[in-house]
C-alpha positions as CSV (number, residue, x, y, z in Angstrom):
1,M,-7.8,5.1,-34.1
2,A,-5.7,7.9,-32.6
3,S,-8.8,9.5,-31.2
4,F,-9.9,6.2,-29.6
5,F,-6.6,5.9,-27.7
6,S,-6.8,9.6,-26.8
7,S,-10.2,8.9,-25.3
8,I,-8.8,6.0,-23.3
9,E,-6.0,8.2,-21.9
10,L,-8.4,11.0,-21.1
11,L,-10.6,8.5,-19.2
12,S,-7.6,7.1,-17.4
13,S,-6.5,10.5,-16.3
14,F,-10.0,11.5,-15.0
15,L,-10.5,8.2,-13.2
16,S,-7.1,8.5,-11.5
17,F,-7.9,12.1,-10.6
18,F,-11.2,11.3,-9.0
19,L,-9.7,8.3,-7.2
20,S,-7.1,10.6,-5.7
21,I,-9.9,12.9,-4.4
22,H,-11.6,9.9,-2.9
23,F,-8.4,8.9,-1.0
24,F,-7.8,12.5,0.1
25,T,-11.3,12.7,1.6
26,F,-11.9,9.1,2.7
27,K,-10.0,9.1,6.0
28,K,-7.7,11.7,7.4
29,Q,-4.8,9.2,7.6
30,L,-1.3,9.7,6.2
31,S,-1.3,6.5,4.3
32,F,-4.5,7.4,2.4
33,L,-3.2,10.9,1.7
34,L,0.0,9.5,0.2
35,L,-1.9,7.1,-2.0
36,G,-4.1,10.0,-3.1
37,A,-1.0,12.0,-3.9
38,F,0.4,9.1,-5.9
39,L,-2.8,8.8,-8.0
40,L,-3.0,12.6,-8.5
41,V,0.5,12.8,-9.9
42,F,-0.1,9.7,-11.9
43,S,-3.2,11.4,-13.4
44,Y,-1.2,14.4,-14.3
45,E,1.4,12.2,-16.0
46,I,-1.2,10.6,-18.1
47,A,-2.6,14.0,-19.1
48,I,0.9,15.1,-20.1
49,V,1.2,12.0,-22.4
50,L,-2.2,12.9,-23.9
51,L,-1.1,16.5,-24.6
52,E,2.1,15.2,-26.1
53,S,0.2,13.0,-28.6
54,H,-1.7,16.1,-29.8
55,Y,1.4,18.3,-30.0
56,A,0.0,20.6,-27.3
57,Y,2.7,19.7,-24.9
58,S,5.8,21.4,-23.6
59,P,8.5,19.4,-21.7
60,L,8.6,22.3,-19.3
61,L,5.2,21.3,-18.0
62,S,6.3,17.7,-17.1
63,F,7.0,18.1,-13.4
64,G,5.1,15.0,-12.4
65,N,7.2,12.1,-13.7
66,A,8.4,8.8,-12.3
67,F,10.8,10.8,-10.2
68,L,7.8,11.9,-8.1
69,Y,4.9,9.4,-8.3
70,I,7.0,6.3,-7.6
71,P,8.5,7.7,-4.4
72,L,5.0,8.7,-3.3
73,L,3.9,5.0,-3.9
74,Y,6.9,3.9,-1.8
75,F,6.0,6.3,1.0
76,Y,2.5,4.8,1.0
77,I,3.7,1.3,1.1
78,T,6.1,2.0,4.0
79,S,3.4,4.0,5.9
80,I,0.6,1.4,6.1
81,N,2.3,-0.8,8.7
82,Q,4.0,2.0,10.7
83,N,1.9,3.5,13.4
84,S,4.2,6.6,13.6
85,F,5.5,7.0,10.1
86,K,8.0,9.8,9.7
87,F,9.6,11.4,6.7
88,T,13.2,10.7,7.5
89,F,16.1,12.2,5.6
90,A,16.6,8.8,3.8
91,K,13.0,8.9,2.6
92,L,13.0,12.6,1.6
93,A,16.3,12.0,-0.3
94,L,14.3,9.9,-2.7
95,L,12.7,13.2,-3.9
96,I,16.1,14.8,-4.7
97,P,16.1,13.6,-8.4
98,W,12.6,15.1,-8.9
99,L,13.6,18.3,-7.1
100,L,16.7,18.8,-9.3
101,D,14.7,18.0,-12.5
102,S,12.0,20.5,-11.5
103,L,14.5,23.2,-10.6
104,Y,16.2,22.8,-14.0
105,K,12.9,23.1,-15.8
106,V,11.9,26.1,-13.8
107,Y,15.2,27.7,-14.8
108,W,14.2,27.1,-18.4
109,L,10.8,28.7,-17.8
110,V,12.1,31.9,-16.1
111,T,15.3,32.5,-18.1
112,P,15.0,34.1,-21.6
113,L,16.6,31.7,-24.0
114,P,17.1,32.0,-27.7
115,T,14.6,30.0,-29.8
116,K,17.4,28.5,-31.9
117,Q,16.8,25.0,-33.1
118,S,20.0,23.9,-31.3
119,T,18.6,25.1,-28.0
120,I,15.3,23.3,-28.5
121,E,17.2,20.1,-29.5
122,A,19.3,20.4,-26.4
123,F,16.3,20.4,-24.2
124,E,14.8,17.5,-26.1
125,I,18.0,15.5,-25.5
126,Y,17.8,16.5,-21.8
127,G,14.2,15.2,-21.7
128,F,15.1,12.0,-23.4
129,I,18.0,11.3,-20.9
130,T,16.0,12.2,-17.8
131,G,13.2,10.0,-19.2
132,I,15.5,7.0,-19.3
133,L,16.9,7.8,-15.9
134,S,13.5,8.2,-14.4
135,Y,12.4,4.7,-15.6
136,G,15.6,3.2,-14.2
137,F,15.0,5.1,-10.9
138,A,11.4,3.8,-10.9
139,I,12.5,0.2,-11.5
140,A,15.1,0.3,-8.7
141,L,12.6,1.8,-6.2
142,L,9.8,-0.6,-7.2
143,M,12.3,-3.5,-6.5
144,L,13.0,-2.0,-3.2
145,S,9.3,-1.8,-2.5
146,L,8.9,-5.5,-3.3
147,K,11.7,-6.3,-0.9
148,Y,10.1,-4.2,1.8
149,L,6.8,-6.1,1.4
150,Q,8.6,-9.4,1.8
151,V,10.5,-8.3,4.9
152,H,7.3,-6.9,6.5
153,R,5.0,-9.6,5.3
154,Q,4.2,-10.6,9.0
155,D,2.9,-7.0,9.7
156,L,0.6,-6.9,6.7
157,S,-2.7,-8.7,6.0
158,Q,-2.5,-11.1,3.1
159,Q,-5.0,-9.2,1.1
160,I,-3.3,-5.8,1.2
161,R,0.2,-7.4,0.7
162,L,-1.0,-9.2,-2.4
163,W,-2.7,-6.1,-3.7
164,L,0.4,-4.0,-3.2
165,E,2.7,-6.7,-4.7
166,R,0.5,-6.8,-7.8
167,L,0.4,-3.1,-8.2
168,V,4.2,-2.8,-7.8
169,M,4.6,-5.7,-10.4
170,I,2.3,-3.9,-12.9
171,L,4.3,-0.7,-12.5
172,L,7.5,-2.6,-12.9
173,V,6.3,-4.0,-16.2
174,F,5.1,-0.6,-17.4
175,N,8.4,1.2,-16.6
176,S,10.5,-1.7,-18.0
177,V,8.6,-1.6,-21.3
178,W,8.8,2.2,-21.4
179,L,12.6,2.0,-20.8
180,L,13.0,-0.5,-23.6
181,E,10.9,1.7,-25.9
182,D,13.2,4.7,-25.3
183,V,16.3,2.5,-25.8
184,A,14.9,1.1,-29.0
185,N,14.1,4.7,-30.2
186,L,17.7,5.6,-29.5
187,F,19.1,3.0,-31.9
188,I,16.2,2.6,-34.3
189,P,14.0,5.7,-34.5
190,E,10.4,5.2,-35.5
191,N,10.6,1.4,-35.0
192,R,7.6,-0.9,-35.0
193,F,8.0,-1.5,-31.3
194,S,7.8,2.2,-30.4
195,L,4.7,2.6,-32.5
196,I,2.7,-0.2,-30.8
197,I,3.8,0.5,-27.2
198,P,2.0,3.8,-26.6
199,E,-1.3,2.4,-27.7
200,L,-0.9,-0.7,-25.6
201,S,0.2,1.4,-22.6
202,S,-2.9,3.5,-22.9
203,F,-5.1,0.5,-22.9
204,F,-3.4,-1.3,-19.9
205,T,-3.1,2.0,-18.0
206,L,-6.9,2.3,-18.1
207,I,-7.3,-1.3,-16.9
208,T,-4.9,-0.7,-14.0
209,V,-6.7,2.5,-13.0
210,C,-10.1,0.7,-13.2
211,W,-8.6,-2.2,-11.1
212,I,-7.5,0.3,-8.4
213,G,-10.9,1.9,-8.6
214,L,-12.8,-1.4,-8.1
215,N,-10.7,-2.1,-5.0
216,A,-11.4,1.5,-3.8
217,L,-15.1,0.6,-3.8
218,R,-14.5,-2.4,-1.5
219,P,-13.6,-1.0,1.9
220,S,-13.2,-4.4,3.5
221,F,-10.5,-5.3,1.0
222,L,-8.3,-2.2,0.7
223,F,-9.2,0.7,3.0
224,E,-8.6,-0.9,6.3
225,K,-5.1,-0.5,7.5
226,S,-2.6,-3.2,7.2
227,D,-2.8,-4.4,10.8
228,E,-5.3,-6.7,12.4
229,Q,-8.3,-4.6,11.6
230,S,-8.6,-6.1,8.1
231,V,-6.9,-9.4,8.5
232,P,-8.7,-12.3,6.9
233,L,-9.1,-15.6,8.8
234,I,-6.2,-18.0,8.2
235,H,-5.6,-18.8,4.5
236,K,-4.4,-22.3,3.6
237,Q,-1.6,-20.9,1.6
238,E,-0.2,-19.0,4.5
239,E,-0.5,-22.0,6.8
240,Q,1.7,-23.9,4.4
241,N,4.4,-21.3,4.8
242,V,4.7,-21.7,8.5
243,V,5.6,-25.2,9.6
244,A,4.7,-26.1,13.2
245,T,7.7,-27.6,15.0
246,A,8.2,-28.7,18.5
247,L,9.2,-25.8,20.7
248,T,12.5,-25.7,22.6
249,T,12.6,-25.0,26.3
250,E,13.7,-21.4,25.5
251,Q,10.9,-21.0,23.0
252,K,8.3,-22.2,25.5
253,A,9.6,-19.7,28.0
254,I,9.1,-17.0,25.5
255,Y,5.5,-18.0,24.9
256,V,4.9,-18.0,28.7
257,Q,6.3,-14.5,28.8
258,L,4.0,-13.5,25.9
259,E,0.9,-14.8,27.7
260,N,2.0,-13.1,31.0
261,L,2.5,-9.9,29.1
262,L,-0.9,-10.0,27.5
263,K,-2.6,-10.9,30.8
264,A,-0.8,-8.2,32.8
265,K,-0.8,-5.2,30.4
266,K,-3.7,-6.2,28.1
267,I,-1.8,-4.6,25.2
268,Y,-4.0,-6.5,22.8
269,M,-6.6,-3.8,23.5
270,K,-4.4,-1.4,21.5
271,S,-6.0,-1.4,18.0
272,D,-2.7,-0.6,16.4
273,L,-0.8,-3.4,18.0
274,M,1.4,-5.3,15.5
275,L,3.7,-8.3,15.7
276,G,6.7,-6.0,15.7
277,H,5.5,-4.3,18.9
278,L,5.2,-7.6,20.7
279,S,8.6,-8.7,19.6
280,E,10.2,-5.5,20.8
281,E,8.5,-6.0,24.2
282,L,9.8,-9.6,24.5
283,G,13.2,-8.9,22.9
284,V,12.9,-11.4,20.1
285,K,12.7,-11.2,16.3
286,S,9.2,-10.9,14.7
287,K,9.7,-13.9,12.6
288,A,10.8,-16.0,15.5
289,L,7.9,-14.9,17.6
290,S,5.4,-15.7,14.8
291,K,6.8,-19.2,14.5
292,I,6.5,-19.7,18.3
293,I,2.9,-18.5,18.3
294,Y,2.0,-20.8,15.4
295,A,3.8,-23.8,16.9
296,Q,2.1,-23.4,20.3
297,T,-1.4,-22.5,19.2
298,G,-1.7,-23.6,15.6
299,V,-2.8,-20.1,14.4
300,R,-1.0,-17.1,13.0
301,Y,-0.4,-13.9,14.9
302,Y,-3.5,-12.0,13.8
303,D,-5.8,-14.9,14.7
304,F,-4.0,-15.4,18.0
305,I,-4.3,-11.7,19.1
306,N,-7.9,-11.4,17.9
307,K,-8.8,-14.4,20.0
308,W,-7.6,-12.5,23.0
309,R,-9.8,-9.5,21.9
310,V,-12.8,-11.7,21.6
311,E,-12.3,-13.0,25.1
312,E,-11.9,-9.4,26.3
313,F,-15.2,-8.5,24.6
314,K,-17.0,-11.3,26.4
315,A,-15.5,-10.1,29.7
316,L,-16.7,-6.6,29.0
317,L,-20.1,-7.8,28.1
318,Q,-20.4,-9.7,31.4
319,S,-19.2,-6.7,33.4
320,G,-21.0,-3.4,34.0
321,V,-19.5,-2.0,30.9
322,G,-21.8,-4.2,28.9
323,Q,-24.8,-2.1,30.0
324,Q,-23.1,1.2,29.0
325,L,-21.7,0.5,25.6
326,S,-23.0,-0.9,22.4
327,I,-21.7,-4.1,20.9
328,E,-19.5,-2.1,18.5
329,G,-18.3,0.1,21.4
330,M,-17.2,-2.9,23.4
331,A,-15.5,-4.4,20.4
332,K,-13.6,-1.2,19.9
333,Q,-12.6,-1.1,23.5
334,A,-11.4,-4.7,23.3
335,G,-9.0,-3.7,20.5
336,F,-10.9,-4.2,17.3
337,K,-10.9,-1.2,14.9
338,S,-13.0,-2.9,12.2
339,K,-16.6,-3.9,12.8
340,S,-16.5,-6.5,10.0
341,T,-13.3,-8.1,11.3
342,F,-14.8,-8.3,14.8
343,Y,-18.0,-10.0,13.6
344,A,-16.0,-12.4,11.5
345,Y,-13.7,-13.5,14.2
346,F,-16.4,-13.7,16.9
347,K,-18.6,-15.9,14.8
348,K,-15.7,-18.1,13.8
349,L,-14.7,-18.7,17.4
350,E,-18.2,-18.7,19.1
351,H,-20.3,-20.0,16.2
352,I,-22.9,-17.3,16.9
353,T,-23.1,-13.6,16.3
354,P,-22.2,-11.1,19.0
355,K,-25.8,-10.1,19.3
356,E,-26.9,-13.7,19.8
357,Y,-24.2,-14.1,22.5
358,Q,-25.5,-10.9,24.2
359,Q,-29.0,-12.2,24.2
360,Q,-28.0,-15.6,25.6
361,F,-26.1,-13.8,28.4
362,L,-29.0,-11.6,29.3
363,Q,-31.3,-14.6,29.5
364,T,-29.1,-16.4,32.0
């Protein structure tokens, strides 16, 4: 049975490693590189657990713990909806616990120390304490990640937001269970709970890595950035969260300003345009602007802005540009970054494909 679970851990580590390589090479974007780094460190952590189970492990080698891979996940989450993500001091400060832990372990590696049993036990105690602290740190940072996803829900497509929330919740459960296991070991060594958890963790870790892998093979679901390029058409559940109310005079004036802004500057042609950018231009909060758009048009922000892009595509097609660019080229110029999103929105609004629309125009 032990060899079976060892095989599961080995498979999980390899899958996570190859997924990290996939993310590193998929697109040269910071968000994908951060996700790749998270998976790479996660793969290393699984390998360490495997070595430990076969007594071929040294605590000195465990530099890739929750102090590192959880901050990497947080960096990924906060980068996917920021066009100009920067590693601020506040973000880098999240790596201080990992840095201190690593420096201490390096000190143990390079400093000749007596091989007394007391010295070995002292390091084991250190590893136990830092393990508990790392799980607590991970839980706190994962809770912060959930809060971030809720605050920025307007800037994220529903698919990616739900995927991230589920991933964060899974890791929350993992770290909570591992924390409870260590605490249980503290009071009752070799208890039944601690004997079962490692085996269950191996199994569910493999499921989690496979789940991430399946999503990695679905570009339309995961690998388009969190702005409008991968936004699905309006979901009924989202519609229920935004209640259309009558606009006040002030709100109507804001909507008029929004339309004038879009007509004058055509900023919808920016493929990285997000709700936050528009709200900054108009001097209103993102949530308030989202409600104004929905109350006035009956659609959410992404559908609203992509409708403007569809109209821009039609204008480009009818101009001389239509003779110089392909359909995809005009869609990109209109502001669409995703071919699949463009085709989906165009057919929803015009009830025909872009190619059919082009043929109709050429025949007139």
